Rosetta silent file (secondary structure, phi, psi, omega in degrees, C-alpha in Angstrom):
SEQUENCE: MTQLTMVKAINEGLRQAMLDDPKVVVMGEDVGRLGGVFRVTDGLIDEFGARRVIDTPLAEAGIMGTAVGLAYRGYRPVVEIQFDGFVYPAFDQIVCQVAKLHYRTRGNVKMPITIRIPWAGGVGAAEHHSESPEAYFVHTSGLRVVAVSNPQDAHVMLRQAIASNDPVVYFEPKRLYHAKGEVDLGASLADAPPLHVARVMREGTDVTLITYGGQVKTAMDAAAAAEDEGTSIEVIDLRSISPVDYATIDASVRKTGRVVVTHEAAREAGVGAELIASITERCFNHLESAPVRVTGHDIPYPPAKIEHHHIPDLDRVLDGVDRALDRPNSLTGLTDQSMPEPGRGAALNGGAL
SCORE:     score description
SCORE:     0.000 S_00000001
   1 L     0.000  142.043 -177.529    0.000    0.000    0.000 S_00000001
   2 E  -129.129  138.730  175.013    1.192    3.494   -0.885 S_00000001
   3 E   -77.651  118.259 -179.374    0.067    6.901    0.388 S_00000001
   4 E  -135.719  151.665  167.075   -1.142    8.870   -2.642 S_00000001
   5 E   -74.023  164.252  177.123   -3.248   11.917   -3.367 S_00000001
   6 H   -62.278  -38.309  178.047   -6.355   11.346   -5.445 S_00000001
   7 H   -56.976  -48.684 -177.854   -4.660   13.107   -8.381 S_00000001
   8 H   -68.875  -35.258  178.455   -1.732   10.700   -8.257 S_00000001
   9 H   -63.276  -40.361  177.537   -4.026    7.695   -7.742 S_00000001
  10 H   -67.877  -42.653  177.811   -5.948    8.585  -10.913 S_00000001
  11 H   -56.655  -45.273  179.809   -2.700    9.196  -12.773 S_00000001
  12 H   -68.826  -32.495  175.723   -1.443    5.746  -11.771 S_00000001
  13 H   -64.654  -43.102  175.856   -4.792    4.229  -12.757 S_00000001
  14 H   -61.476  -46.516 -179.184   -4.494    5.722  -16.227 S_00000001
  15 H   -59.047  -45.840 -178.138   -0.901    4.568  -16.506 S_00000001
  16 H   -65.868  -40.343  178.856   -1.761    0.999  -15.497 S_00000001
  17 H   -62.962  -37.156  179.854   -4.721    0.845  -17.891 S_00000001
  18 H   -71.978  -32.817  175.360   -2.487    2.019  -20.742 S_00000001
  19 H   -69.349  -37.706 -176.760    0.124   -0.584  -19.867 S_00000001
  20 H   -71.133  -30.411 -172.621   -2.527   -3.308  -19.724 S_00000001
  21 L  -143.992  112.779 -179.110   -4.118   -2.491  -23.083 S_00000001
  22 L   -66.862   -8.910  178.252   -2.410   -0.745  -26.028 S_00000001
  23 L   -85.993   -4.414  177.403   -5.859    0.256  -27.329 S_00000001
  24 E   -80.515  125.204  176.027   -6.353    2.676  -24.406 S_00000001
  25 E  -126.557  146.087  178.745   -5.818    6.282  -25.492 S_00000001
  26 E  -110.224  133.499 -178.226   -6.131    9.470  -23.421 S_00000001
  27 E  -146.114  148.576  179.114   -7.436   12.624  -25.043 S_00000001
  28 E   161.176 -178.616 -177.251   -8.537   16.085  -24.013 S_00000001
  29 L   -78.616  117.215  176.843   -7.578   19.720  -23.700 S_00000001
  30 L    67.709   21.115 -178.277   -3.997   20.148  -22.408 S_00000001
  31 L   -78.639  -17.797 -174.305   -3.723   16.532  -21.247 S_00000001
  32 L   -88.920  -89.362 -174.480   -0.422   15.969  -23.053 S_00000001
  33 L   -61.920  -40.498  179.931    2.387   18.480  -22.750 S_00000001
  34 L   -76.692  -28.758 -176.059    0.834   20.346  -19.819 S_00000001
  35 L    83.935   19.489 -179.386   -0.308   17.179  -18.046 S_00000001
  36 L    85.506  151.640 -178.496   -3.835   18.522  -17.552 S_00000001
  37 L   -65.779  -24.518  176.308   -4.892   21.640  -15.653 S_00000001
  38 L  -103.802    7.519  179.703   -4.952   19.552  -12.452 S_00000001
  39 L    63.175   25.782  179.298   -1.838   17.557  -13.507 S_00000001
  40 L   -68.796  -33.346 -178.164   -3.838   14.330  -13.535 S_00000001
  41 L  -101.057   18.620 -176.567   -2.200   13.190  -16.792 S_00000001
  42 L   -57.821  129.837  175.101    1.260   14.453  -15.871 S_00000001
  43 L    85.560  -11.891 -175.624    4.073   12.398  -17.406 S_00000001
  44 H   -68.955  -35.358 -179.053    1.875   10.126  -19.509 S_00000001
  45 H   -67.609  -31.124  178.656    2.889   11.687  -22.824 S_00000001
  46 H   -68.590  -33.029 -177.515    6.563   11.076  -22.003 S_00000001
  47 H   -86.559  -36.265 -171.477    5.892    7.400  -21.386 S_00000001
  48 H  -114.346  -10.575  175.431    3.303    6.633  -24.067 S_00000001
  49 L    86.031  165.108 -174.015    3.830    9.295  -26.715 S_00000001
  50 L   -74.159  -10.890  176.741    1.594   11.815  -28.480 S_00000001
  51 L   -81.768  -16.885  178.529   -0.285    9.117  -30.433 S_00000001
  52 L  -115.234  -15.641  174.596   -1.787    7.764  -27.191 S_00000001
  53 E  -123.392   99.009 -161.730   -1.929   10.953  -25.090 S_00000001
  54 E  -108.998  117.501  171.284   -3.599   13.401  -27.434 S_00000001
  55 E   -76.376  125.994 -175.991   -3.899   17.158  -26.982 S_00000001
  56 L  -108.802  164.616  169.660   -7.164   18.193  -28.620 S_00000001
  57 L   -63.932  165.768  177.527   -8.646   21.506  -29.760 S_00000001
  58 L   -80.564   74.468 -174.467  -10.904   23.374  -27.324 S_00000001
  59 L  -153.908   91.357 -173.282  -14.025   21.716  -28.706 S_00000001
  60 H   -63.276  -36.086  177.484  -15.805   19.229  -26.454 S_00000001
  61 H   -62.939  -40.268  178.152  -18.276   18.116  -29.132 S_00000001
  62 H   -68.029  -37.148  178.094  -15.354   17.342  -31.420 S_00000001
  63 H   -62.063  -47.821 -178.046  -13.488   15.492  -28.676 S_00000001
  64 H   -68.490  -38.833  177.446  -16.461   13.250  -27.968 S_00000001
  65 H   -62.277  -39.058  176.812  -17.205   12.697  -31.650 S_00000001
  66 H   -64.821  -39.847  178.502  -13.602   11.630  -32.191 S_00000001
  67 H   -62.697  -37.393  177.208  -13.872    9.254  -29.230 S_00000001
  68 H   -61.969  -45.438  178.428  -16.949    7.661  -30.827 S_00000001
  69 H   -62.053  -41.096  177.857  -14.993    7.061  -34.023 S_00000001
  70 H   -63.641  -41.310  178.736  -12.073    5.565  -32.096 S_00000001
  71 H   -62.705  -38.579  175.680  -14.428    3.261  -30.199 S_00000001
  72 H   -56.386  -35.208 -176.815  -15.883    2.093  -33.522 S_00000001
  73 L   -91.217   10.576  173.186  -12.356    1.069  -34.522 S_00000001
  74 L    95.955    4.434  178.214  -11.746   -0.939  -31.347 S_00000001
  75 L   -85.724  165.959  176.964   -9.977    1.625  -29.188 S_00000001
  76 E  -120.074   84.562 -176.927  -10.818    2.476  -25.559 S_00000001
  77 E   -72.832  139.296  169.852  -10.730    6.269  -25.394 S_00000001
  78 E  -113.357  110.125 -175.260  -10.423    8.026  -22.047 S_00000001
  79 E   -98.500  129.851  170.936  -11.740   11.543  -22.529 S_00000001
  80 E  -101.006  122.242  168.089  -10.988   14.330  -20.061 S_00000001
  81 L   -91.428  120.152 -165.654  -13.527   17.138  -19.894 S_00000001
  82 L   -58.314  -41.176  174.881  -11.421   19.912  -18.420 S_00000001
  83 L  -139.181  152.729 -177.993  -14.120   21.219  -16.062 S_00000001
  84 H   -49.915  -47.008 -176.932  -17.593   19.953  -15.171 S_00000001
  85 H   -72.776   -6.880  177.328  -19.408   22.885  -16.773 S_00000001
  86 H   -86.144   -2.976 -175.789  -17.548   22.363  -20.052 S_00000001
  87 H   -75.155  -18.367 -172.636  -19.357   19.075  -20.669 S_00000001
  88 H   -62.777  -38.050  175.399  -22.489   20.737  -22.081 S_00000001
  89 H   -62.496  -22.945  178.814  -21.135   21.247  -25.631 S_00000001
  90 H   -90.804   -1.426 -171.778  -20.433   17.493  -25.656 S_00000001
  91 H   -60.362  -41.048 -179.586  -23.885   16.623  -24.346 S_00000001
  92 H   -59.948  -46.119  179.550  -25.350   15.897  -27.782 S_00000001
  93 H   -63.898  -42.317 -177.163  -22.597   13.406  -28.622 S_00000001
  94 H   -65.568  -46.254 -173.641  -22.802   11.718  -25.202 S_00000001
  95 H   -79.762  -40.857 -173.777  -26.588   11.374  -25.147 S_00000001
  96 H   -89.055  -24.369 -177.723  -27.322   10.776  -28.822 S_00000001
  97 H  -115.321  -61.533 -174.421  -24.287    8.689  -29.819 S_00000001
  98 H   -56.739  -46.952 -175.827  -22.251    7.331  -26.899 S_00000001
  99 L   -76.583  -17.518 -169.619  -25.278    6.203  -24.890 S_00000001
 100 L  -108.495  -21.915 -166.447  -27.273    4.866  -27.848 S_00000001
 101 H   -66.404  -35.251  177.935  -24.980    3.106  -30.299 S_00000001
 102 H   -61.300  -44.956  179.250  -24.822   -0.278  -28.560 S_00000001
 103 H   -68.550  -43.611 -175.862  -28.630   -0.405  -28.492 S_00000001
 104 H   -62.761  -32.184 -176.814  -29.021    1.101  -31.964 S_00000001
 105 L   -99.061   15.705  179.852  -26.757   -1.535  -33.531 S_00000001
 106 L    56.625   37.097  176.122  -28.370   -4.479  -31.671 S_00000001
 107 L    84.623    1.833 -177.747  -25.190   -4.968  -29.683 S_00000001
 108 L   -77.461  -23.566  179.917  -22.845   -5.072  -32.659 S_00000001
 109 L  -118.460  128.680  176.513  -21.043   -1.864  -31.706 S_00000001
 110 L  -104.202  152.217  178.874  -19.621   -1.248  -28.241 S_00000001
 111 L  -122.383   71.521 -178.929  -18.753    2.164  -26.823 S_00000001
 112 L   -78.438   64.892 -177.194  -15.999    1.494  -24.243 S_00000001
 113 L  -107.369  131.067  173.418  -15.469    5.208  -23.600 S_00000001
 114 E  -106.784  124.610 -177.119  -14.559    6.611  -20.195 S_00000001
 115 E  -109.191  101.105  179.593  -15.484   10.272  -19.722 S_00000001
 116 E   -82.774  129.726 -178.775  -13.472   11.781  -16.858 S_00000001
 117 E  -131.999  106.950  167.216  -14.990   14.940  -15.392 S_00000001
 118 E   -59.233  130.626 -154.243  -13.311   17.047  -12.674 S_00000001
 119 E  -142.562  143.749  169.506  -16.452   17.866  -10.776 S_00000001
 120 L    75.211 -177.763 -169.402  -18.276   20.012   -8.219 S_00000001
 121 L  -102.233 -156.546 -179.424  -17.206   22.891   -6.018 S_00000001
 122 L    91.287    8.402 -178.466  -15.194   23.691   -2.947 S_00000001
 123 L  -120.850   11.285  176.339  -12.143   25.015   -4.805 S_00000001
 124 L    73.541   28.461  179.472  -13.057   28.702   -5.103 S_00000001
 125 L  -103.788  174.523 -174.584  -13.895   28.621   -8.803 S_00000001
 126 L   -97.418 -176.572  175.265  -16.772   30.176  -10.721 S_00000001
 127 L   -59.428  155.627 -171.989  -19.761   28.768  -12.604 S_00000001
 128 L    71.236   -5.405  177.349  -18.853   26.330  -15.384 S_00000001
 129 L  -124.135    2.875 -174.361  -15.917   25.322  -13.144 S_00000001
 130 L  -147.002   30.778 -169.927  -17.798   24.072  -10.066 S_00000001
 131 L   -97.628  164.853 -177.762  -20.980   22.445  -11.301 S_00000001
 132 L  -126.809   81.085 -173.723  -22.714   19.147  -10.513 S_00000001
 133 L   -91.215   18.641 -170.301  -24.346   17.895  -13.736 S_00000001
 134 H   -61.377  -31.606 -176.241  -24.623   14.224  -12.748 S_00000001
 135 H   -63.015  -32.316  177.830  -28.440   14.052  -12.880 S_00000001
 136 H   -58.070  -41.404 -174.597  -28.422   14.714  -16.629 S_00000001
 137 H   -84.027  -32.104  174.194  -26.375   11.570  -17.207 S_00000001
 138 H   -61.077  -34.568 -179.303  -28.141    9.440  -14.602 S_00000001
 139 L   -74.092  -11.198 -173.571  -31.349   10.159  -16.530 S_00000001
 140 L   -98.761  111.225  177.341  -29.753    8.885  -19.756 S_00000001
 141 L   -63.099  143.068  178.533  -30.129    5.167  -20.404 S_00000001
 142 L   102.242   -6.452  178.497  -27.016    3.488  -21.761 S_00000001
 143 L  -114.385  141.619  163.068  -24.498    5.248  -19.505 S_00000001
 144 E   -93.055  141.333 -179.503  -22.846    4.116  -16.314 S_00000001
 145 E  -130.588  121.264 -179.389  -22.243    6.997  -13.919 S_00000001
 146 E  -127.407  156.099  177.780  -19.805    6.734  -11.017 S_00000001
 147 E  -139.738  125.268 -174.591  -18.421    9.171   -8.458 S_00000001
 148 L   -96.950  155.920 -175.604  -15.310    8.451   -6.400 S_00000001
 149 L  -131.018   -1.846 -177.748  -14.644    9.590   -2.833 S_00000001
 150 L  -156.952  159.445 -175.959  -11.145    8.371   -1.950 S_00000001
 151 H   -59.648  -38.436 -179.019   -7.818    7.635   -3.662 S_00000001
 152 H   -62.674  -48.847  178.058   -8.183    3.823   -3.591 S_00000001
 153 H   -63.715  -38.981 -179.806  -11.559    3.895   -5.318 S_00000001
 154 H   -57.724  -40.728 -179.328  -10.324    6.585   -7.701 S_00000001
 155 H   -70.745  -53.478 -173.088   -7.516    4.286   -8.819 S_00000001
 156 H   -72.763  -43.255 -177.336   -9.390    0.995   -9.054 S_00000001
 157 H   -66.531  -30.777  175.046  -12.732    2.298  -10.335 S_00000001
 158 H   -65.875  -44.297  177.821  -11.001    4.178  -13.151 S_00000001
 159 H   -62.404  -39.414  177.501   -9.282    0.994  -14.264 S_00000001
 160 H   -65.000  -40.872  179.971  -12.618   -0.851  -14.038 S_00000001
 161 H   -62.176  -44.110 -178.770  -14.336    1.881  -16.055 S_00000001
 162 H   -66.238  -35.004  179.876  -11.714    1.724  -18.800 S_00000001
 163 H   -76.816  -17.659 -178.298  -11.953   -2.071  -18.928 S_00000001
 164 L   -71.563  145.706  174.632  -15.765   -1.965  -19.168 S_00000001
 165 L   -83.434   -4.441  176.479  -17.427   -2.323  -22.559 S_00000001
 166 L   -94.493  150.250  171.985  -20.054    0.206  -21.448 S_00000001
 167 L   -69.295  136.279 -176.969  -19.550    3.965  -21.603 S_00000001
 168 E  -125.721  125.874  169.940  -18.775    5.322  -18.131 S_00000001
 169 E   -92.536  118.537 -169.040  -19.107    8.904  -16.912 S_00000001
 170 E  -115.366  107.054 -176.271  -16.484    9.125  -14.179 S_00000001
 171 E   -93.451  129.560  179.606  -16.830   12.042  -11.746 S_00000001
 172 E  -115.071  115.051 -179.402  -13.776   13.192   -9.778 S_00000001
 173 E   -71.063  114.813 -175.771  -14.442   15.626   -6.874 S_00000001
 174 H   -59.820  -34.158 -176.747  -11.966   18.462   -7.307 S_00000001
 175 H   -71.481   -8.950  175.514  -11.982   19.372   -3.626 S_00000001
 176 H  -106.144    5.655 -175.704  -10.564   15.934   -2.816 S_00000001
 177 L   -55.939  -34.597 -176.247   -7.826   15.955   -5.460 S_00000001
 178 L  -103.878    8.514  172.645   -5.126   16.551   -2.855 S_00000001
 179 L   -72.182  137.334 -177.212   -6.613   14.342   -0.136 S_00000001
 180 E  -101.674  152.637  176.544   -4.289   11.443    0.653 S_00000001
 181 E  -164.145  166.733  178.044   -5.093    7.818    1.290 S_00000001
 182 E   -73.468  132.139  179.426   -3.704    4.303    1.095 S_00000001
 183 E  -130.401  129.880  174.978   -3.723    2.903   -2.450 S_00000001
 184 L   -93.664   98.181 -176.321   -2.910   -0.640   -3.513 S_00000001
 185 L   -69.724  -19.008  178.972   -1.332   -0.081   -6.905 S_00000001
 186 L   -97.281   13.280 -176.408   -1.112   -3.827   -7.467 S_00000001
 187 L   -60.487  135.704  176.315   -4.791   -4.451   -6.767 S_00000001
 188 L   -83.713  133.077  178.295   -6.386   -7.034   -9.025 S_00000001
 189 L   -64.958  -27.932  179.388   -9.585   -5.866  -10.709 S_00000001
 190 L   -67.212  -28.433 -178.878  -10.965   -9.374  -10.290 S_00000001
 191 L   -93.371  -11.058 -177.287  -10.692   -9.034   -6.503 S_00000001
 192 L   -78.506  152.799  174.304  -12.021   -5.452   -6.290 S_00000001
 193 L   -57.051  141.542  178.221  -15.680   -4.696   -5.501 S_00000001
 194 L   -57.441  155.668 -174.394  -17.675   -4.429   -8.751 S_00000001
 195 L   -58.350  -29.907 -172.047  -18.074   -0.967  -10.204 S_00000001
 196 L   -94.121    0.812 -172.306  -21.786   -0.774   -9.356 S_00000001
 197 L   -92.034  130.734  176.379  -21.618   -1.867   -5.692 S_00000001
 198 L   -76.384  165.464  179.513  -22.133    0.657   -2.875 S_00000001
 199 E  -127.810  132.961  171.259  -20.061    0.591    0.303 S_00000001
 200 E   -80.723  107.690 -176.467  -21.178    0.907    3.912 S_00000001
 201 E   -79.507  -28.939 -178.787  -18.529    3.317    5.181 S_00000001
 202 E  -153.811  128.314 -179.658  -19.753    3.304    8.773 S_00000001
 203 L   -83.287  147.663  179.106  -22.349    1.092   10.401 S_00000001
 204 L  -157.841  175.008 -174.046  -25.156    2.572   12.481 S_00000001
 205 L  -125.615  -16.101 -171.337  -28.616    1.884   13.811 S_00000001
 206 L   -97.603  -39.892 -175.538  -30.597    5.156   13.975 S_00000001
 207 E  -145.274  140.907  169.935  -30.394    6.780   10.520 S_00000001
 208 E   -95.850  123.014  179.605  -29.123    5.803    7.064 S_00000001
 209 E  -112.280  114.549 -173.501  -27.121    8.650    5.480 S_00000001
 210 E  -109.654  134.301  179.356  -26.596    8.159    1.725 S_00000001
 211 E  -160.573 -170.674 -179.707  -24.194   10.186   -0.391 S_00000001
 212 L  -164.358  162.918  176.100  -21.380   10.046   -2.953 S_00000001
 213 L    62.149 -138.914 -175.959  -18.245   11.868   -4.099 S_00000001
 214 L   -63.630  -21.832 -179.211  -16.987   14.781   -2.035 S_00000001
 215 H   -75.870  -10.666  179.683  -19.933   14.610    0.347 S_00000001
 216 H   -62.814  -43.491  178.677  -18.775   11.259    1.736 S_00000001
 217 H   -61.676  -42.725  178.152  -16.183   12.970    3.939 S_00000001
 218 H   -60.974  -42.716  179.395  -18.819   15.425    5.176 S_00000001
 219 H   -63.086  -40.709  179.043  -21.153   12.528    5.955 S_00000001
 220 H   -66.555  -39.715  176.455  -18.444   10.700    7.886 S_00000001
 221 H   -63.572  -40.213  178.762  -17.645   13.839    9.875 S_00000001
 222 H   -64.153  -41.095  179.774  -21.357   14.258   10.635 S_00000001
 223 H   -64.427  -39.065  178.194  -21.613   10.657   11.809 S_00000001
 224 H   -66.138  -41.384  178.654  -18.637   11.110   14.138 S_00000001
 225 H   -65.960  -39.971 -179.361  -20.147   14.309   15.568 S_00000001
 226 H   -66.142  -34.177  179.384  -23.552   12.648   16.011 S_00000001
 227 H   -59.779  -36.707  178.726  -21.981    9.740   17.868 S_00000001
 228 H   -63.454  -22.747 -179.873  -20.806   12.194   20.528 S_00000001
 229 L  -101.208    6.898  175.817  -24.470   13.122   21.023 S_00000001
 230 L    89.351   14.281  179.582  -25.642    9.520   21.201 S_00000001
 231 L  -108.529  131.650 -176.978  -26.918    9.149   17.611 S_00000001
 232 L  -103.435  112.107 -176.993  -25.778    6.223   15.473 S_00000001
 233 E  -108.678  129.562  172.463  -25.595    7.043   11.739 S_00000001
 234 E   -94.286  123.408 -176.269  -24.960    4.464    9.033 S_00000001
 235 E  -105.447  127.093  177.278  -23.091    6.075    6.115 S_00000001
 236 E  -116.003  123.970  171.154  -23.366    4.655    2.595 S_00000001
 237 E   -93.033  112.205 -176.962  -21.078    5.734   -0.224 S_00000001
 238 L   -60.601  -38.734 -175.364  -23.018    4.979   -3.407 S_00000001
 239 L    64.605  -56.200  174.748  -19.879    4.915   -5.606 S_00000001
 240 E  -108.369  126.676  177.123  -22.164    4.237   -8.577 S_00000001
 241 E  -105.286   -1.011  166.646  -25.094    6.575   -9.117 S_00000001
 242 E  -163.093  109.560    1.554  -26.274    4.739  -12.219 S_00000001
 243 L   -77.054  162.376  178.819  -26.970    1.938  -11.711 S_00000001
 244 L   -98.736  139.232  178.308  -27.680    2.257   -7.991 S_00000001
 245 L   -84.330   82.278 -177.455  -26.999   -0.618   -5.611 S_00000001
 246 H   -71.921  -20.729  178.255  -30.443   -0.722   -4.007 S_00000001
 247 H   -61.489  -45.153  178.432  -29.749   -4.039   -2.288 S_00000001
 248 H   -66.319  -42.363  179.733  -27.236   -2.350    0.027 S_00000001
 249 H   -64.140  -47.704 -177.761  -29.503    0.658    0.543 S_00000001
 250 H   -58.196  -43.840 -178.710  -32.600   -1.431    1.236 S_00000001
 251 H   -61.335  -39.117 -179.860  -30.830   -3.521    3.869 S_00000001
 252 H   -70.309  -47.157 -177.088  -29.682   -0.385    5.667 S_00000001
 253 H   -65.223  -37.420  178.179  -33.012    1.471    5.533 S_00000001
 254 H   -67.099  -23.878  176.516  -34.932   -1.585    6.737 S_00000001
 255 H   -80.502  -46.497 -173.225  -32.563   -1.692    9.715 S_00000001
 256 H   -89.198  -32.593 -179.037  -32.627    2.009   10.659 S_00000001
 257 L    78.853    0.382 -177.823  -36.096    3.029    9.451 S_00000001
 258 L  -142.418  146.075 -174.707  -34.899    6.535    8.637 S_00000001
 259 E  -142.858  139.176  172.546  -32.985    7.972    5.696 S_00000001
 260 E  -128.020  133.961  175.396  -31.170   11.178    4.755 S_00000001
 261 E  -116.641  130.614  176.843  -29.675   11.769    1.304 S_00000001
 262 E  -128.098  137.310  171.443  -27.119   14.495    0.772 S_00000001
 263 E  -152.989  160.581 -176.454  -25.441   15.758   -2.387 S_00000001
 264 E   -78.358  -26.617 -179.148  -23.929   18.996   -3.609 S_00000001
 265 E   -64.236  164.388 -178.747  -26.071   19.230   -6.745 S_00000001
 266 E   -60.401  157.805 -175.331  -29.307   21.209   -6.744 S_00000001
 267 L   -73.506  -47.038 -171.015  -32.368   19.780   -5.030 S_00000001
 268 L   -62.281  120.891  177.651  -34.966   19.966   -7.815 S_00000001
 269 L    55.608   31.715  179.161  -35.079   16.693   -9.801 S_00000001
 270 L   -85.447 -179.805  178.423  -31.685   15.704   -8.417 S_00000001
 271 H   -59.691  -36.593  179.393  -30.244   12.284   -7.703 S_00000001
 272 H   -59.910  -37.016  179.597  -31.584   12.554   -4.151 S_00000001
 273 H   -62.853  -43.867  179.371  -35.148   12.845   -5.426 S_00000001
 274 H   -67.453  -41.765  178.191  -34.847    9.592   -7.377 S_00000001
 275 H   -58.479  -47.545 -177.025  -33.167    7.811   -4.497 S_00000001
 276 H   -67.338  -39.091  177.291  -35.903    8.822   -2.075 S_00000001
 277 H   -61.147  -44.660 -178.339  -38.685    7.914   -4.512 S_00000001
 278 H   -69.547  -39.928  177.582  -37.182    4.476   -5.055 S_00000001
 279 H   -62.351  -41.356 -179.924  -36.494    3.926   -1.346 S_00000001
 280 H   -63.528  -41.896  177.848  -40.087    4.888   -0.541 S_00000001
 281 H   -63.991  -38.352 -171.732  -41.414    2.414   -3.115 S_00000001
 282 H   -89.112  -28.230 -170.318  -39.155   -0.378   -1.886 S_00000001
 283 H  -128.273   21.007 -171.902  -39.074    0.221    1.868 S_00000001
 284 H   -52.771  -45.389 -175.722  -42.262    2.152    2.674 S_00000001
 285 H   -71.242   -8.996  179.292  -43.420   -0.195    5.433 S_00000001
 286 H  -100.825   -9.294 -175.930  -40.043    0.077    7.170 S_00000001
 287 L   -79.664  132.862  178.311  -39.864    3.897    7.256 S_00000001
 288 L   -96.747  -13.765  179.108  -40.429    5.581   10.617 S_00000001
 289 L  -157.336  168.715  179.660  -40.384    9.119    9.199 S_00000001
 290 L   -66.222  136.543  174.842  -40.321   10.991    5.889 S_00000001
 291 L   -61.917  155.870 -173.079  -36.981   10.768    4.048 S_00000001
 292 E  -126.509  138.724  171.819  -34.905   13.969    4.002 S_00000001
 293 E  -108.663  135.300  172.920  -32.786   15.662    1.319 S_00000001
 294 E  -125.181  108.824 -166.725  -29.838   17.921    2.178 S_00000001
 295 E  -138.022  178.100  166.742  -28.579   19.438   -1.051 S_00000001
 296 E   -68.048  169.787 -177.536  -27.189   22.434   -2.876 S_00000001
 297 L   -88.298  160.255 -178.866  -29.602   25.249   -3.620 S_00000001
 298 L   -84.425   67.235 -177.648  -31.634   25.656   -6.820 S_00000001
 299 L  -141.615  159.316  167.029  -29.480   28.498   -8.137 S_00000001
 300 L   -59.222  153.426 -174.807  -26.665   28.952  -10.641 S_00000001
 301 L   -57.970  132.124 -172.563  -23.379   28.172   -8.937 S_00000001
 302 L   -79.326  167.128  174.919  -22.562   31.078   -6.603 S_00000001
 303 L   -59.629  156.798 -173.360  -19.396   33.205   -6.446 S_00000001
 304 H   -57.297  -35.095 -174.773  -16.450   31.669   -4.626 S_00000001
 305 H   -66.693  -20.992 -178.181  -16.822   33.870   -1.545 S_00000001
 306 H  -121.656   13.842 -178.465  -20.228   32.416   -0.713 S_00000001
 307 H   -66.382  -21.787  178.661  -19.974   28.872   -2.078 S_00000001
 308 H   -66.289  -19.515  174.393  -19.698   27.561    1.487 S_00000001
 309 H   -79.635  -19.039 -176.649  -23.368   28.482    1.883 S_00000001
 310 L   -88.387  -43.276 -176.233  -24.212   26.358   -1.165 S_00000001
 311 L   -78.666  124.326  179.317  -22.330   23.133   -0.411 S_00000001
 312 L   -57.807  126.848 -179.656  -24.031   21.126    2.365 S_00000001
 313 L  -108.196 -175.774 -176.903  -21.778   21.137    5.421 S_00000001
 314 H   -55.723  -44.187 -176.987  -21.694   19.164    8.653 S_00000001
 315 H   -64.848  -40.576  179.361  -24.276   21.391   10.353 S_00000001
 316 H   -69.026  -37.109  177.552  -26.784   21.148    7.519 S_00000001
 317 H   -65.718  -44.290  178.675  -26.373   17.374    7.338 S_00000001
 318 H   -64.847  -32.518  175.176  -26.873   17.045   11.112 S_00000001
 319 H   -65.794  -37.410  174.767  -29.947   19.262   10.851 S_00000001
 320 H   -64.199  -38.147  175.904  -31.280   16.832    8.230 S_00000001
 321 H   -62.495  -41.954  176.839  -30.620   13.974   10.646 S_00000001
 322 H   -58.989  -40.221  178.273  -32.605   15.867   13.288 S_00000001
 323 H   -62.834  -45.133 -179.157  -35.486   16.133   10.830 S_00000001
 324 H   -64.055  -30.028 -179.614  -35.384   12.403   10.098 S_00000001
 325 L   -91.761    8.739  178.703  -35.397   11.678   13.833 S_00000001
 326 L    59.475   35.140  175.425  -38.353   14.025   14.415 S_00000001
 327 L   -96.234  161.157  172.036  -36.253   16.294   16.604 S_00000001
 328 L   -54.681  138.794 -175.768  -36.490   20.095   16.703 S_00000001
 329 L  -149.348 -173.690 -174.005  -34.657   21.454   13.676 S_00000001
 330 L   -67.382  -20.313  179.286  -34.213   24.538   11.537 S_00000001
 331 L   -88.667  -32.946 -178.504  -37.635   24.098    9.917 S_00000001
 332 L   -91.598  -18.143 -175.174  -39.636   23.465   13.104 S_00000001
 333 L    94.664  151.943 -178.157  -37.694   25.876   15.308 S_00000001
 334 L  -113.564  135.827  175.595  -35.530   25.153   18.330 S_00000001
 335 L   -86.269  166.311  178.272  -36.589   25.580   21.955 S_00000001
 336 H   -58.600  -33.811 -177.990  -34.243   26.824   24.652 S_00000001
 337 H   -73.935  -15.775 -175.649  -34.010   23.270   25.946 S_00000001
 338 H  -117.144   22.771  178.436  -32.885   21.956   22.557 S_00000001
 339 L   -63.495  144.056 -175.140  -30.279   24.534   21.572 S_00000001
 340 L   -71.833  159.759  172.903  -27.344   22.934   19.800 S_00000001
 341 L   -69.404  161.927  176.096  -23.948   22.364   21.276 S_00000001
 342 L   -53.154  137.182 -177.103  -21.121   24.715   20.189 S_00000001
 343 L    96.237  -14.134  179.690  -20.300   24.073   16.541 S_00000001
 344 L  -100.852   -1.681 -172.028  -23.875   23.148   15.676 S_00000001
 345 L   -61.633  -28.444 -177.020  -25.165   26.728   15.455 S_00000001
 346 H   -62.580  -21.907  179.698  -24.958   26.951   11.679 S_00000001
 347 H   -64.161  -24.496  178.952  -27.898   24.556   11.457 S_00000001
 348 H   -64.517  -35.233 -176.246  -30.099   27.369   12.717 S_00000001
 349 H  -100.710  -32.447 -175.855  -29.409   29.396    9.601 S_00000001
 350 L   -79.704  -59.686  179.024  -28.482   26.780    7.005 S_00000001
 351 L    71.107  167.219  174.937  -31.034   24.079    7.546 S_00000001
 352 L   -94.017  149.684  178.556  -31.717   21.074    5.405 S_00000001
 353 L   -98.084    0.000    0.000  -33.391   21.442    2.050 S_00000001
């Protein structure tokens, strides 16, 4: 095991995939000589050359269209979209071609394309550089959509995505790029959890807290804080947001009877809405209270100075837990007897959405 940042773990995942299969090519804006704006592809062009690490024009539709052509010819393109909000010009190619061609050709054509997207906020950037567009792709049949939360998963899940014959949209939380963790660079993909399987990060008995990507750390911090107050939270990292591992979720919700979903993306028609609808259909008789969403706000991404009000933090997540447990919260009001401990005050103003 080696201590690596998420950036380096992804870099090593790309390197290993390219060593394993000469048909793997990396392409995107500034991925070659510069090594990517986040240095995720640093050094790959020196090792594999400009025919496999391809600097492209600033044209996302053209990048994706080229990847479709390469996939037709048996290659496994790994496309980097430089920032989350830059994916929209490529949306037509992803939805109309990448997601459809296997079905359209009755299985004769595969689209083994991995679309890497540096994703979400928390890095002090502006709109188009801090967005959470995952719901668009979750809604699109024919795509796998995954979101990583730690360096080990970032490394292994990228290799699994590249090896998959399905197109995979692979979200990388920018605010965790420099977070370090243990990574097994020699991990066998055959021994790794499948790409679509969720992970119970922390077991609990009172509330199930479901999330993915950068919010996993926030959820774990919330669970640790709640434990000090006598509340046991079970934290689930979805890892895959399409398809969703409902078997793991169902088992947890049937145990706890209460559920909170948190994500950074906007509330309206977000991933949380679908999760809660499906959980309600599957586990209705086990629920002790209404499920709760704690999300970003339904606004364009805010300026950097106030983005901390947009991204759900520990206090807002704990306020959502209070709602699920039918405790006084920011929506019902707090009595003098139920005022929060120091550090919990932000829940009074932030609240759960």
